[in-house]
N, C-alpha and C positions, 0 to 999 in steps of 0.2 A: 599095266601097272598091280601088282601084287601085294596087296596089305595082309598084315597079320590082325591078330586079333586081340593083340594088347594094346592099351592106350599109348603106353611108352614110344612103342614101336610106329602108331599112326602117327603120332604128334612128329619123332625125329623124322619121318618120311616127309610128312609133310613142312618142313623146314627144309630138309633136301631138296625136295622137288622145286620151294620156293627158291632158293639160292642159284638152283641151273638153272632156272627161266627167267630168271632175273626178277623176282618177285610179283611175278604174274600169279595170284591164287585161283584166277578162276580157267586155269587150263589147269590143274589137278583135281583129281576124284576125292580126294581125302577132305572130308568136311570141317570144318572150324568155324563157322557160326550156324547159331538157329534161333529164326526169330518167331515167336510166339505172342500172337494177339489175345487177349482177355483170358479168360480160363480154359482155353484150348482151343478157342472158335475157328482157329485158322492159325498156319505157321508158313513162315518161308523157309524150304528144307534148305542146310547147308549147300546142297546143287542150285540155289537159287530159281524152285520153283513152289511161286503160293499155293498151297493145298488150303481148298476151306474145307473142313467138318462138319457131317451135318447138324442142325439142331438138335438138341435132348439126345445127342449120340456118344453111348458110353466113349468111344473114341474120344473125344473131347474131353473129358473125366480122368481117363488113364494119363493123357499127354499134360493135362495138368498137373497131376498128383507126382509124377516123372518130374517135370520141371520143378514144381515145388518142392519136392526133396532133394533135386539138385541144388536149389537156392539155401534151403536151408543145412544140408547135410550132405556137402560133396564127397561121393564118392561111395555113398550108404545106400545101399540098396534098396527098393523097393519090393516088397515081398508079393508071392503069389495072392496069397489072403489079403494082401493089403490092397492089390490090385482089384480083386471080387467086389470087397467090399466098395471103393471106391466108384467103380463101372458100372455096377449094379447094385444099389442099395436097394437094402429092403426087400430084395426080392428072396425067397426062399428057392432055392434051385440045388437039385443034388451036388455033390462033390464032385464028381465025374464030370459033369455038366460044367459047373463054374469052370473048373480046372481047363477043359476046352475053352471056353469063354475067353479066358486071360490071355491064353495062346494065341487064339484066332485075334482079336482086338490086337497084342503086341506084333504079331506079324503082319496084321493089315496096316499098322503104322508104318512099319517098314517098306512096306510095299508102297503107300505113300508117297515116299523118299526119305524115310530115316531110317534106312537099313545099316548105315555107318554109326548115326546117332545115338542109338537103343543099343545097350550090351547088356548080355549077361554077366553079372558079379554075382559072388557071394549067395548064392540058391537065390538071386533076383534079378531084378532090371533096373537100369539106371542111364542117364544120358550121361554118355561118356564123356570122360574129365579132358578128351582132345577140342570137344566141341563148346567154344563159347556159348552161352546160352543169355537172349533179352528177350523180357517180357515187353510188349509194345502193347500202349493203349486201345482200348477196346472201338472200334469206330462205328 
């Protein structure tokens, strides 16, 4: 199944697939829910796989920032500068190295199950509007 990069088209495709297969979303690859525990310590990807992120990992901080922004200002992207400040607070790193860390961090989250959930918009990144987000209590 081919999906486009647009949130609206992914949402429409997900609804079409649900209608065609009798409302069983587990058969579609289009994401519809993201559950995040605590401050990004773990997440249940829209595909249903639970992923635990390492303690004190920049990945936790990046995910938490993306989820916070989604909850507080849906549709507003997190800039690369904000990602760098959140992921590596207080570290003095060169501009190129900092950008590389941010890109690798986003790519790693995508590889771990958030490929369709994290989208690039307006010069930054955000959790797709097509994905519902639920914060779960820390375990």
